[in-house]
C-alpha positions in Angstrom: 47.1 146.3 -20.7 44.8 148.7 -18.8 41.4 147.3 -17.9 38.2 148.8 -16.4 35.2 146.8 -15.3 31.6 147.7 -14.3 28.3 146.0 -14.0 24.6 146.8 -14.4 21.5 145.9 -12.4 20.9 142.8 -14.7 24.1 141.1 -13.7 26.0 142.0 -16.9 29.6 142.8 -16.7 31.4 145.2 -19.0 35.2 145.2 -19.4 37.2 147.7 -21.5 40.7 148.8 -21.9 43.6 149.1 -24.2 46.1 146.6 -25.6 49.1 146.5 -27.9 49.9 143.9 -30.4 47.6 140.9 -29.7 44.6 140.2 -27.4 43.5 136.6 -26.8 39.8 136.1 -26.0 38.8 132.4 -25.6 39.8 130.9 -29.0 39.6 134.3 -30.8 42.7 136.5 -31.5 42.4 140.2 -32.0 45.4 142.1 -33.5 46.0 145.8 -33.1 44.8 147.6 -36.2 47.8 149.9 -36.2 49.6 152.4 -34.1 51.0 151.6 -30.7 47.7 150.5 -29.0 44.1 149.6 -29.7 41.1 149.4 -27.4 38.4 146.8 -26.6 35.0 146.6 -24.9 33.5 143.3 -23.9 30.1 142.3 -22.4 29.9 139.2 -20.2 26.3 138.7 -19.2 22.9 137.4 -19.1 19.8 137.9 -21.2 18.0 140.9 -19.8 14.7 139.0 -20.1 14.7 137.8 -16.5 11.6 138.9 -14.7 11.6 138.5 -11.0 9.0 136.1 -9.7 6.8 136.8 -6.6 6.3 134.6 -3.6 3.2 132.4 -4.1 3.0 131.5 -0.5 4.2 128.0 -1.1 7.7 128.5 0.3 11.0 130.3 -0.1 12.1 128.2 -3.0 9.6 130.0 -5.2 11.4 133.4 -4.8 13.9 134.2 -7.5 17.3 135.5 -6.6 17.4 137.9 -9.5 17.8 141.5 -8.1 17.2 140.1 -4.6 18.2 142.8 -2.1 18.1 140.2 0.7 21.4 138.6 -0.5 24.3 140.1 1.5 28.0 139.6 0.4 30.6 141.0 2.8 33.2 142.2 3.5 33.8 143.6 0.1 36.7 144.2 -0.5 38.0 141.2 1.5 41.5 139.9 2.3 40.3 136.5 3.6 36.9 135.1 4.2 33.9 136.3 2.2 30.4 135.8 3.7 27.3 135.1 1.7 24.1 135.6 3.6 20.4 135.3 2.8 20.3 132.6 0.1 18.5 129.3 -0.1 20.3 126.1 0.9 21.5 124.3 -2.2 22.5 127.5 -4.1 25.6 127.1 -6.1 28.4 129.7 -6.0 31.1 130.2 -8.6 34.0 132.7 -8.5 35.4 133.9 -11.8 38.6 135.9 -12.4 38.6 138.9 -14.8 39.5 136.5 -17.7 36.3 134.5 -17.1 38.1 131.5 -15.6 36.3 129.7 -12.7 38.7 129.8 -9.8 36.4 128.7 -6.9 33.0 127.0 -6.6 30.8 125.2 -4.1 27.3 124.7 -2.7 25.8 126.8 0.0 24.4 124.6 2.8 23.7 127.2 5.4 21.9 130.5 5.4 25.3 132.1 6.0 28.2 130.6 4.0 31.9 131.3 4.1 34.0 131.4 1.0 37.8 131.3 1.4 39.3 134.1 -0.7 42.7 133.9 1.0 44.0 131.5 -1.7 43.2 133.9 -4.6 45.5 136.6 -5.9 44.7 140.2 -5.4 42.2 141.5 -7.9 38.6 141.8 -9.1 36.4 138.7 -9.2 32.9 137.9 -10.2 30.8 135.9 -7.7 27.8 134.2 -9.4 25.0 132.6 -7.3 22.6 130.1 -9.0 19.6 128.7 -7.1 17.9 125.4 -7.7 15.5 127.0 -10.2 18.4 128.3 -12.3 18.0 131.9 -11.3 21.3 133.8 -11.1 22.7 136.9 -9.6 26.3 138.2 -10.0 28.3 140.6 -7.9 31.8 142.1 -8.3 34.1 141.1 -5.4 37.5 142.7 -4.7 40.3 140.6 -3.1 42.9 142.7 -1.4 
């Protein structure tokens, strides 16, 4: 099975590729319509209705993380530690594999947090950050 993945500025991820015979997606089964192979396109995402909030002057917790350029995730690609910098303490992080399975998670307690990617297999992952207000951003991360 060949797979391609991309994302847009709203945090949506699009995967596409080809398969032969049967493709399993959650509890759904897709069968090839004939020939040797068939193709698929899937969207994993968020509603595109998120409107970034502005700082009201009452503190950093009022700033949404959606489309926040202050969040730094590096090095990417990584072979070991991944650093998340510029998020509010208490932000949750989740790492998903290309199949949408959560493979790592935790809470960010410092302005600069380390995520151990060494234990994960080589591949493409989705890092999702969710702040205390439920605002989310997602980034593609590559593990070498």
